[in-house]
N, C-alpha and C positions, 0 to 999 in steps of 0.2 A: 155861212155853214150853219150857224145857230138857228137862223130864221128858217133855213131849209129843213133842219131836223124838227123844228116845231111844227112846220107845215105838215110833215109826214105823220107825226104823232097825233096831231089834232084832227086829222082827216080820217082816222081809222073807224070803220063801222064793223058790225059783227052780224053774220048770218047765223041765226039761231036755228038749231036742228034738234028736234026732240030725242032722236035716237043716236046722234053723233055729236062729236065736239063742235063748238062754235068756230066759224071761220072768220078771220080778220080780212077785211077787204077795203078798197077805196074805189069809188065809182064816180065817173063823170057822166052826166046825162048828155045826150046828143042824138044825132040822127044815125041811121043805119047805113051800111053795115057797122056794127059795133066791133071793137077790138078787145080781146082778152089776152092778157100776158100770163103764161105759165112758167114759173121759175124753175131753176135746175135743182139738183139734189143738194139738200142742206143749205138752200138759199132762201131768200124771202122776196117780198114784193117791192123792196126799196132799192133794188139794184139799178145800175146805170141804164140798162136797156129799157127796163120798165118805166123809169122816169122820163126818158127821152121819148118813148112812145106816148106817154100820157101828155107831155107838153105838145107833141105834134097833134094829137087828137083834139086837145083843147083849142089849139089855134085853128083847126079845121072845122070844129063843131061836131065831131063824131063822138059817139058813146065809147067809153073805155072802162075796163075793169082790170085791176091788179089785185092779187090776193095771196095769202099764205096758206100752204097745205096744213093739215092737221099735224100738230107737234112742231111746227116751224114758225119762226117769227112771232107774231102776236096772236096766232090762233091757239085754241085750247088743245089739250091732248099731249101725250108723251111721245117724243120722237122714237124712242126705243120700241114702242108698240106698233109703229106704223108699217104699212106694207104698200106695195104697188097698187093692190086692189083698193085699199082704203083711200089712197090719193086719187085714184081714178074716180071714185065716188065723190070726192071733193070737187073735182072738175065738173062732173055732171050736176052736182048741187048748185054750183055757181051758174052754169048754163040754164038750168031749169028754173031757179028761183029769182035770179037777178037780171035776166035778159029777155027781151022780146025781139023777134025778127032775126035776120041772118047775122052771123058773127064770123069774124076772122080770128082764128086762134094762132097766137104766136108762142111757140114752145121752145125754151132754151134747154139744151142738154136732156136731162131726164124729162123736162116739160115737153120736149119734142116727142118722146115716147108716149106720154100721157095724151098729147093732143091727137095722136093717131087713134087711140082707143075712143076718145070722145067723138071723133069724126065718124067712126064706125057705129057708135051707139046712138048718135043724134044727127043723122044725115040731113034732116030737114032744117036743123038750126045752124050747122057748121057749113058756111059758104065757101071758105078757103082756109088754107093752112100755110104758115110760114115757120119753118124750122131753123133754128140756129144751133149748129153742132148737135144734131139729133142723136140721142144716145139709145136708140131702140135696141132692146135686148142686151145692152152692153154689159151690165153687171152679171147677168147670167152667162153670157159668152165668155167673159173674163174668168169667171169661176170655173167653167167647164174646161178651160185651157190649162188649169193648174194640174200638176201631177196628181195621180190618184191618191198618193200618200198624203199630200197636202190637203186634198179635199176631205179625206177621212179624218185628219187631225182637226180641221175646222168643224166637222160634224160632231166629233167627240167633245170639243171644247164648247161648242154651241155659239161660237162667234168667229167672225172673219175680220182681220185687220186689213182693210182694203187700201192699198197705197194711193196717196193723193198729194199733190203739191199745194193744195188749197187748205191745209190744216197745219197748225203749229206742230202737232205730233208727227205729221208725215203720213197719217192714215186716218180713215174713218172706220169706226168699229160697227160692223153690221152683224146682227143676229143671224145665225144659220137659217132660222125659220124665215127670215126675210128673203133669202135667196131661194129657198124651196117654194115660197109663195109666188115669187117673181117669175118662176118657170111657167106658171099658169097664164102669164100675160105676154109671152113672147109673140112677136108678130111677123118675124122675117122668115119663118119656115114654110109659109104658104102665101098665096095671093092675098093682098089686103083690100077689102071691099070699100075703097074710097074713090069717089069719082069727081070731087071738086078740084079746083085749081090748087096746086101745091108749089111752093117755092122753098128750096132747101139751101141754106147758106152754111158753108163750112170752111174753116181755116185749114190749110194744108200743113201748117206748123202745129196743129193740135196734138199735144202729147197725152191728152186724156182720153179722147174719143176719136178713133180713126175716121178720116173723112170718107173712107170707103163705105162707112155705114150709111151715109146719105145717098150714095149711089145704090146701095142695096134697097133702101126704102123706095127710091125712084123706080127701081125695076119691079118691085113687088106690088105697088099700088095699082089699081085698075085705071086710075085717071090718066088721060092722055095729055092733059095740060100740066106738065111737070117740068120745072126748070131747076137744075142744080148749079149753084153759083159757088165756085171755089176761089177762096182768097189765098193767093200764094204765100203771103206772109202772115196770114191770120192765125191766131192762137185760139185756145179753147173758149175763152170768155168773150172773144170778139169785142173787146172794149175800147179799141182805138177809135179816135174821132171818125176816121173814114169808114170803119166797120159799122159804127152806129148810124152814120149817114146812109150807108148802103141798106141797112135794115129798114130805116124810116122810108127811104125811097121805094123799097120793095113793097112795103105795106101800102104806100101811097098809090103805086101802080095797080095793086089789086083792088083798092077802093074804087079807082076809076073804072077798072074792068067790070066789077060787080055792079056799079051804079048804072051801067048801061043795060044790064040784064035783069036786075031785080024788079 
């Protein structure tokens, strides 16, 4: 464990941006298509799925990048000041500054929402998508389902204690402005102009993000090459050994598919 932690810390690089906070990342050089892992909300690049994909890409000789959003992990910036729009720009910075050629984006939870935006913004670079428990529009949808009185109270207080099982307090504190800004980035209200291959993995025991969201994404994207893979016993983080194996195999299959067409 100690050696593993040292490996993670010593391998961090920083993407410097004159107008935005610096982003921490780790990059493996290799052949295309490259793989980029997009973490979930309040997560970082050192999670189990990211490391498993890095090890897989390393063994195969493919390029790989994992990184931290602004205000998360080792990246600069304040988490409290972040928005979906700022994190979207982080993903585009990684794509534009650190990659050449076609990329497969692997987005976990909120990262799955951001990968959709990146695919729309950079169709020439994003060759395929893999979503794990995609949380497209989820924070906004959850807020909109609250009683009007609760929404008004959150607006008055300026913050929302969003319930979660992944925090010691039992909630994440979100600024009301975060929710307002996130409304500008919802994607499920109209067709999503993405035509590349898409694979969506979701656990049916997910108590954080309903698996039906992956079905909505599948129906909204213009791509015809879309598979939804439901894990009957899978939970939100999809961190069981068989879950990780499924993710790696899904990426492997897409690499084979793209290698015959690139």
